[in-house]
C-alpha positions as CSV (number, residue, x, y, z in Angstrom):
1,X,136.5,35.5,109.5
2,X,138.8,38.5,108.8
3,X,138.0,42.2,108.5
4,X,139.8,44.2,105.8
5,X,140.2,47.9,105.2
6,X,141.9,50.0,102.5
7,X,145.5,50.9,102.3
8,X,144.6,54.6,102.8
9,X,142.5,53.8,105.9
10,X,145.4,51.9,107.4
11,X,147.9,54.7,106.7
12,X,145.6,57.6,107.6
13,X,142.9,56.3,110.0
14,X,141.6,59.8,110.9
15,X,141.3,61.0,107.3
16,X,137.6,60.9,106.3
17,X,138.6,60.3,102.7
18,X,139.0,56.6,103.4
19,X,135.8,56.1,105.5
20,X,132.9,58.5,105.0
21,X,134.4,60.3,102.0
22,X,135.0,64.0,101.4
23,X,134.7,66.6,98.7
24,X,137.3,66.4,96.0
25,X,138.6,69.1,93.7
26,X,138.8,68.3,90.0
27,X,140.8,70.4,87.6
28,X,140.3,69.9,83.9
29,X,143.5,70.5,81.9
30,X,143.1,70.5,78.1
31,X,145.7,71.7,75.7
32,X,146.5,71.2,72.0
33,X,150.2,70.6,72.0
34,X,152.0,72.1,69.0
35,X,153.6,69.8,66.4
36,X,157.0,70.8,67.8
37,X,157.9,72.1,71.2
38,X,161.1,73.4,72.9
39,X,163.2,71.3,75.2
40,X,162.3,72.0,78.8
41,X,158.7,73.2,78.1
42,X,156.6,73.4,81.2
43,X,152.9,72.8,81.2
44,X,151.1,74.1,84.3
45,X,148.4,71.5,85.0
46,X,146.9,72.7,88.3
47,X,147.5,75.1,91.2
48,X,147.9,76.8,93.4
49,X,147.8,73.9,95.9
50,X,148.8,73.6,99.5
51,X,151.5,71.3,100.8
52,X,148.8,69.2,102.6
53,X,146.8,68.6,99.4
54,X,147.1,65.2,97.7
55,X,147.1,64.4,94.0
56,X,144.7,61.4,94.0
57,X,144.4,60.5,90.3
58,X,145.0,62.0,86.8
59,X,142.4,60.5,84.4
60,X,142.4,60.7,80.7
61,X,140.6,59.1,77.8
62,X,142.3,61.3,75.2
63,X,146.0,61.9,75.1
64,X,147.8,62.4,71.8
65,X,151.1,60.6,71.2
66,X,153.7,63.3,72.0
67,X,156.4,61.6,69.8
68,X,159.9,62.2,71.1
69,X,158.7,63.2,74.6
70,X,160.2,60.1,76.2
71,X,161.6,61.6,79.4
72,X,158.7,63.6,80.8
73,X,158.7,64.7,84.5
74,X,155.7,65.5,86.6
75,X,156.2,67.3,89.9
76,X,155.7,70.3,92.1
77,X,156.8,73.9,91.4
78,X,156.3,77.4,92.7
79,X,155.8,80.6,90.8
80,X,158.7,83.0,91.1
81,X,158.2,86.8,91.2
82,X,159.4,87.0,87.5
83,X,156.6,84.6,86.5
84,X,158.7,81.6,85.9
85,X,158.3,78.3,87.7
86,X,161.0,76.6,89.8
87,X,161.1,73.3,91.6
88,X,159.8,73.4,95.2
89,X,162.6,71.2,96.5
90,X,166.1,71.2,95.2
91,X,166.7,68.4,92.6
92,X,162.9,68.0,92.5
93,X,160.2,68.5,89.9
94,X,159.9,64.7,89.2
95,X,158.2,63.6,92.4
96,X,155.3,61.9,90.6
97,X,156.9,60.9,87.3
98,X,160.5,60.8,86.2
99,X,161.7,60.0,82.7
100,X,158.2,58.8,81.5
101,X,157.4,58.3,77.9
102,X,154.4,60.1,76.5
103,X,155.2,58.9,72.9
104,X,152.1,56.6,72.8
105,X,148.6,57.8,72.6
106,X,146.0,57.0,75.2
107,X,142.5,56.3,73.8
108,X,141.0,54.3,76.7
109,X,140.0,55.5,80.1
110,X,143.2,55.4,82.2
111,X,144.7,56.8,85.4
112,X,148.0,58.0,84.0
113,X,149.3,59.1,87.4
114,X,149.7,55.6,88.7
115,X,149.9,53.9,85.2
116,X,153.1,55.9,84.4
117,X,154.6,55.3,87.8
118,X,153.4,52.0,89.3
119,X,155.5,52.5,92.5
120,X,154.0,55.8,93.4
121,X,152.2,56.0,96.8
122,X,149.4,58.2,95.8
123,X,148.1,58.2,99.4
124,X,150.8,60.7,100.3
125,X,150.3,64.4,100.5
126,X,152.5,66.9,98.6
127,X,154.2,67.5,102.0
128,X,155.0,63.8,102.4
129,X,156.2,63.3,98.9
130,X,158.6,66.3,99.2
131,X,159.5,65.6,102.9
132,X,158.7,69.2,103.8
133,X,158.2,70.7,107.2
134,X,155.2,72.8,108.2
135,X,156.7,76.1,107.4
136,X,158.0,75.1,104.0
137,X,155.1,76.1,101.8
138,X,156.1,78.6,99.1
139,X,154.2,81.9,99.1
140,X,151.6,81.7,96.4
141,X,151.2,77.9,96.7
142,X,152.4,74.9,94.8
143,X,151.7,74.0,91.1
144,X,151.5,70.7,89.4
145,X,153.8,70.9,86.4
146,X,154.5,68.6,83.5
147,X,158.0,69.2,82.1
148,X,159.2,67.9,78.8
149,X,163.1,67.9,78.9
150,X,163.0,66.6,75.3
151,X,160.4,68.4,73.2
152,X,157.6,66.6,71.4
153,X,158.0,66.1,67.7
154,X,154.3,65.5,67.1
155,X,151.4,67.2,68.8
156,X,147.7,66.8,69.5
157,X,145.1,67.1,72.2
158,X,145.9,66.2,75.8
159,X,142.8,66.2,78.0
160,X,143.3,65.4,81.7
161,X,141.1,65.4,84.7
162,X,143.2,65.9,87.8
163,X,141.6,64.8,91.1
164,X,142.9,66.6,94.2
165,X,142.1,65.7,97.7
166,X,142.1,69.0,99.6
167,X,143.7,69.1,103.0
168,X,141.5,68.0,105.9
169,X,140.9,70.9,108.3
170,X,139.5,69.1,111.3
């Protein structure tokens, strides 16, 4: 007889998320995307987050086909003093998705976080994904941002539930 545990429990044996469970934070992001956008549009999905938080899942059952948005990036940004958003780490902003197509609609329940990036290790915290040290968190926190380098040429409703594991404090 063999005994098995989860991938998360093996990687993080002291994190209660993988044994007894813990409270999760859920952010609902719902937007009606315009018929046309502008190249480089940024959609702020969640934040502020800490570098020790983890994006667990992004669920949807309703996501319009954003025709022409075939190179979407999903990553971590910080808010600058002038109100604009910049990548947390140089050449970043695509830590979760890079060059993903959003041109097809989603009409069934789906975790788009790992469906759009099957090689993503979603057991890693933001710190681990960005390879940041303990004093690297931007003032004001980190934001989860969807960037469309090529603007959509068709719009519609995008309704996402973003599941965030908050940092363990014990």
